[in-house]
N, C-alpha and C positions, 0 to 999 in steps of 0.2 A: 341259242339263237333258231326266229322262225321265221322260213323264204317261203313264198308264192311263187310256183311257177306256173306260168300260161301254155301247157299242150296243148296241139289240137290233137280232135279226134282222131286222128292216123296214129299221133304219136303216143294220147293213153291207151289204146289198145296194144300197141308193141310195146311198152314199159307194161302194162297189164301180164299179156303173155310172160316179156324176159321175166317176168316177179313170178308168176306161177310155176313155170319150169324151173328156177331155182330153188322154188318150194317156201316166196316171201312177199310178205303182203307189197303193193306196190311203193311204200314213202318206203320200207326196209331193204326195201333194191335200188332204190337213187339215193337211201344215204349209204350204203353197200358201195352202190357207183362213185360216188362221187369219196368217199374216204379212201377208193384204193388208187383215183388219179393225185389225192394231195401230195405234197414233196414229204417226206419223212422228218420227223422233228427233231433236232438234235437233245441227246439226254441233259441232263444235271453236270456229268466227271467233263462234258467237253468231246466224246468220247463220238466217231463217227457213228448217225443213230444206223441201227437196224430196218432194210426195209423187211416189210410186212409182206412175205408169200401164201399163194392163194397154198391152203393145205393140199390140196387133190391131187396141186399141176408137184407138188411138193414132193409127196409120196410116190407120184405115173415116172417122175423122173431117175427117183433114188432106185422102183424097179429097175427101169432100164441099166440105170446103172451100173446093178446090181446084178442083173442079169448076162450085162457082156463084162464086167471087170474082170473074168477072168482071161480073156479072150487078148489083150493085149498085155503083153513080156515087156515091152519098153511101151517108155514114151512115144507120142508118134512123129514129135520135132528130131527127138534123135535117129529114128527112124527115116525121117526125113532128110538126115543128114548124111549116114549114109548111103539112101538112095544118088546123091544128088553130089556126093566123091567117086562112089564108086561112075558116075555120071560122066564126071571130067577124065579121071583117070582112061575108061574107051577113050575120051575127043582126041585127049592128048597122047593117047597108045594109036590110033588113028593119024594125024596130024604128023608122029614120031615114024609111021610104018611097020610099028607093031604091032602083028595078034593078041587079039587080050580070049 
Protein backbone atom coordinates (compact mmCIF):
# COMPACT_ATOMS: atom_id res chain seq x y z
CA UNK A 1 0.00 0.00 0.00
CA UNK A 2 1.29 3.44 -0.85
CA UNK A 3 0.10 6.42 1.17
CA UNK A 4 0.75 10.09 0.61
CA UNK A 5 0.85 12.25 3.72
CA UNK A 6 1.07 16.03 3.50
CA UNK A 7 3.29 17.41 6.26
CA UNK A 8 3.85 21.04 7.07
CA UNK A 9 7.46 22.21 6.81
CA UNK A 10 7.67 22.14 10.62
CA UNK A 11 6.36 18.58 10.74
CA UNK A 12 8.82 17.55 8.03
CA UNK A 13 11.70 18.96 10.08
CA UNK A 14 10.49 17.20 13.22
CA UNK A 15 10.12 13.85 11.40
CA UNK A 16 13.56 14.22 9.79
CA UNK A 17 15.19 15.08 13.13
CA UNK A 18 13.51 12.18 14.94
CA UNK A 19 14.44 9.79 12.13
CA UNK A 20 18.09 10.90 12.24
CA UNK A 21 18.10 10.39 16.01
CA UNK A 22 16.96 6.78 15.49
CA UNK A 23 19.35 6.24 12.58
CA UNK A 24 16.52 5.80 10.06
CA UNK A 25 15.42 7.56 6.93
CA UNK A 26 12.12 9.46 7.37
CA UNK A 27 10.01 6.89 5.48
CA UNK A 28 11.34 3.99 7.57
CA UNK A 29 10.84 6.02 10.74
CA UNK A 30 7.18 6.77 9.90
CA UNK A 31 6.60 3.12 8.93
CA UNK A 32 8.05 2.02 12.30
CA UNK A 33 5.83 4.47 14.19
CA UNK A 34 2.74 3.18 12.40
CA UNK A 35 3.68 -0.48 12.91
CA UNK A 36 4.20 0.10 16.65
CA UNK A 37 0.81 1.81 16.92
CA UNK A 38 -1.20 -0.96 15.27
CA UNK A 39 -3.05 -3.54 17.40
CA UNK A 40 -1.51 -7.01 17.48
CA UNK A 41 -2.67 -9.52 14.88
CA UNK A 42 -4.14 -12.77 16.26
CA UNK A 43 -2.20 -15.82 15.18
CA UNK A 44 -3.62 -18.75 13.19
CA UNK A 45 -4.05 -20.98 16.29
CA UNK A 46 -6.34 -18.48 17.96
CA UNK A 47 -3.91 -17.91 20.81
CA UNK A 48 -3.65 -14.44 22.24
CA UNK A 49 -1.29 -12.38 20.12
CA UNK A 50 2.08 -11.46 21.53
CA UNK A 51 2.85 -7.79 21.86
CA UNK A 52 5.93 -6.61 20.01
CA UNK A 53 8.16 -4.79 22.46
CA UNK A 54 10.95 -2.36 21.92
CA UNK A 55 14.11 -4.50 22.38
CA UNK A 56 16.03 -1.64 24.00
CA UNK A 57 13.29 -1.05 26.57
CA UNK A 58 12.97 -4.78 27.27
CA UNK A 59 16.73 -5.01 27.87
CA UNK A 60 16.66 -2.07 30.29
CA UNK A 61 13.72 -3.57 32.20
CA UNK A 62 15.49 -6.94 32.49
CA UNK A 63 18.65 -5.22 33.73
CA UNK A 64 16.80 -3.26 36.41
CA UNK A 65 14.69 -6.26 37.40
CA UNK A 66 17.81 -8.39 37.78
CA UNK A 67 19.64 -5.70 39.70
CA UNK A 68 16.96 -5.48 42.39
CA UNK A 69 15.57 -9.02 42.33
CA UNK A 70 17.72 -10.15 45.26
CA UNK A 71 16.40 -7.40 47.55
CA UNK A 72 12.83 -8.71 47.62
CA UNK A 73 12.53 -11.59 50.06
CA UNK A 74 8.79 -11.86 49.50
CA UNK A 75 6.16 -10.43 47.24
CA UNK A 76 5.04 -6.89 47.91
CA UNK A 77 1.44 -7.96 48.44
CA UNK A 78 2.41 -10.39 51.21
CA UNK A 79 4.44 -7.73 52.97
CA UNK A 80 1.60 -5.21 52.63
CA UNK A 81 -0.88 -7.74 54.01
CA UNK A 82 1.31 -8.34 57.09
CA UNK A 83 1.77 -4.60 57.61
CA UNK A 84 -1.99 -4.04 57.46
CA UNK A 85 -2.53 -6.94 59.87
CA UNK A 86 -0.06 -5.40 62.36
CA UNK A 87 -1.81 -2.03 62.08
CA UNK A 88 -5.18 -3.69 62.66
CA UNK A 89 -3.87 -5.50 65.73
CA UNK A 90 -2.44 -2.24 67.13
CA UNK A 91 -5.75 -0.44 66.54
CA UNK A 92 -7.68 -3.24 68.25
CA UNK A 93 -5.25 -3.22 71.17
CA UNK A 94 -5.60 0.54 71.60
CA UNK A 95 -9.39 0.27 71.62
CA UNK A 96 -9.27 -2.41 74.30
CA UNK A 97 -6.62 -0.47 76.30
CA UNK A 98 -3.74 -2.92 75.81
CA UNK A 99 -0.29 -1.58 74.91
CA UNK A 100 1.69 -3.47 72.21
